[in-house]
C-alpha positions in Angstrom: -47.5 -8.9 -58.0 -46.5 -11.1 -55.0 -47.5 -10.4 -51.6 -44.7 -9.3 -49.4 -45.7 -11.4 -46.3 -47.0 -14.9 -47.6 -45.6 -14.5 -51.4 -48.8 -15.4 -53.0 -49.5 -13.6 -56.4 -52.2 -10.9 -56.0 -53.9 -8.4 -58.2 -52.3 -5.4 -56.3 -56.0 -3.9 -55.4 -55.7 -4.1 -51.8 -54.3 -1.1 -50.0 -50.8 0.0 -51.3 -50.3 -3.0 -53.3 -47.8 -4.8 -51.2 -50.0 -7.1 -49.5 -52.5 -9.7 -50.9 -55.4 -9.0 -48.2 -56.0 -7.6 -44.5 -54.6 -10.2 -42.7 -51.4 -10.5 -44.8 -50.8 -6.5 -44.0 -51.6 -7.2 -40.2 -49.2 -10.1 -39.9 -46.1 -8.8 -41.4 -43.5 -11.2 -40.9 -40.4 -9.2 -40.6 -37.7 -11.4 -42.4 -34.4 -10.4 -42.9 -35.0 -9.6 -46.7 -38.1 -7.3 -45.4 -36.0 -5.4 -43.1 -33.3 -5.0 -45.9 -35.9 -3.4 -48.2 -37.4 -1.4 -45.7 -33.9 -0.1 -44.8 -33.1 0.7 -48.1 -36.4 2.5 -48.6 -35.6 4.7 -45.6 -32.4 5.7 -47.1 -29.9 2.9 -45.4 -27.4 0.7 -47.0 -29.8 -2.6 -46.3 -27.2 -4.3 -44.2 -27.8 -4.4 -40.6 -24.4 -3.4 -38.7 -24.5 -5.8 -35.3 -21.4 -4.8 -33.0 -20.0 -7.8 -31.4 -19.5 -6.2 -27.8 -16.6 -7.9 -25.7 -16.1 -7.5 -21.9 -14.1 -4.7 -21.2 -11.9 -6.7 -18.9 -11.4 -10.2 -20.4 -12.5 -9.6 -23.9 -14.9 -12.3 -23.9 -17.9 -11.8 -26.0 -21.1 -11.0 -24.4 -24.3 -12.9 -25.1 -27.4 -11.2 -26.7 -29.2 -10.6 -23.5 -25.9 -9.0 -22.0 -25.8 -6.7 -25.2 -29.5 -5.7 -25.0 -28.9 -4.6 -21.6 -25.9 -2.6 -22.5 -23.6 -4.6 -19.9 -20.0 -3.9 -20.3 -18.5 -6.8 -18.4 -19.3 -10.8 -18.6 -19.4 -11.0 -14.9 -19.1 -9.3 -11.5 -15.6 -10.2 -11.1 -14.5 -8.6 -14.5 -16.3 -5.4 -13.2 -14.5 -5.4 -9.9 -11.1 -6.1 -11.5 -11.7 -3.2 -14.1 -12.9 -0.8 -11.6 -9.8 -1.7 -9.3 -7.4 -1.4 -12.0 -9.1 2.1 -12.9 -8.5 3.0 -9.4 -4.9 2.1 -9.2 -4.0 3.7 -12.1 -5.2 7.3 -10.6 -3.2 6.3 -7.4 -0.3 5.9 -9.6 -0.7 9.0 -11.4 -0.9 10.9 -8.0 1.9 8.9 -6.6 -0.1 8.9 -3.1 -2.2 6.5 -1.5 -5.5 7.5 0.3 -5.0 5.5 2.9 -2.9 2.7 4.7 -5.5 0.0 3.6 -5.2 1.3 -0.1 -1.6 1.2 0.2 -1.8 -2.5 1.6 -4.2 -3.7 -1.2 -2.3 -2.0 -3.9 1.1 -3.2 -3.0 -0.1 -6.9 -2.5 -1.9 -6.8 -6.0 1.7 -5.3 -7.6 4.1 -7.4 -5.5 2.2 -10.3 -4.4 2.7 -12.0 -0.9 6.4 -11.0 -0.7 8.7 -9.1 1.9 10.3 -6.7 0.3 13.3 -6.6 2.1 14.3 -10.4 2.3 12.2 -11.3 -0.7 10.6 -14.4 1.5 7.1 -15.7 0.4 6.6 -18.2 2.9 7.6 -19.2 6.6 7.3 -22.9 7.8 5.1 -23.8 5.0 2.8 -21.0 5.1 2.2 -17.8 3.3 4.2 -15.0 5.2 2.5 -12.4 7.2 3.4 -8.9 6.3 2.9 -5.4 7.8 2.6 -2.1 6.2 6.0 -0.2 6.8 6.4 3.5 6.1 10.3 4.0 5.5 10.4 7.3 7.1 8.4 6.2 10.4 5.7 8.5 9.8 2.3 6.6 9.3 0.5 9.7 8.1 2.8 9.8 4.7 1.3 7.4 2.1 3.5 8.5 -0.8 4.3 5.6 -3.2 8.1 5.7 -2.3 7.4 5.8 1.6 5.5 2.6 1.7 5.9 -1.1 1.3 5.3 -4.4 2.7 7.8 -6.3 4.9 7.5 -9.6 7.2 7.7 -9.2 10.8 11.2 -10.3 11.4 12.4 -7.7 8.9 9.9 -4.9 10.8 11.6 -5.6 14.1 15.1 -4.9 13.0 14.4 -1.7 11.5 15.0 1.9 13.0 11.3 2.8 12.9 10.1 -0.3 14.7 8.1 0.8 17.8 9.8 2.7 20.5 12.7 3.0 18.2 10.6 5.4 16.4 10.2 8.0 19.0 9.6 11.3 17.6 9.1 10.4 13.9 5.5 9.1 14.4 2.2 10.4 13.0 1.4 14.2 13.7 -1.9 12.7 15.3 0.0 10.9 17.8 2.2 14.1 18.6 -1.0 16.2 19.1 -2.0 13.7 21.5 0.9 13.7 23.4 1.4 17.4 23.7 -2.1 17.6 25.1 -1.4 14.9 27.7 1.9 16.7 28.9 0.1 20.3 28.9 -2.8 18.8 31.0 -5.7 19.2 28.5 -8.2 16.2 28.6 -9.1 14.3 25.6 
């Protein structure tokens, strides 16, 4: 018989007959062949199935350490991008933004730094500054069809710009004005 560890011939008298002596049975070297035999003995196929995991965002294969730690992303940037896209998808399904900041972030991601009215992307060689515009003039209405990013020039020409928007503003401003005119304190 051959020892499973060192490969030397032996008479099979030690233990179960798999090893030539005590030191070989204690120093079991786990080779791919011994793992295959053990798998078959335990009812397996004898082949180790290794799943090559890739980053959920960029599909780059993760290294062994990342796979051992059950990581899903190759870097923090991929993780943030994946979570952001997931969040954007929920907003698209609801057709409403939770806040003005969320609307601005989403619209910059979707359309880039471009005015939605004049389509300009730069002014005097620099990226054009954009402002959030609520089409109906109500800054509390964050629905998809009411929010857009426009340049300051286009914003100044709209009927909803500053004082031209009288009476159409956010409900919190209306309540403030009502309290002011009724003599209530803030």
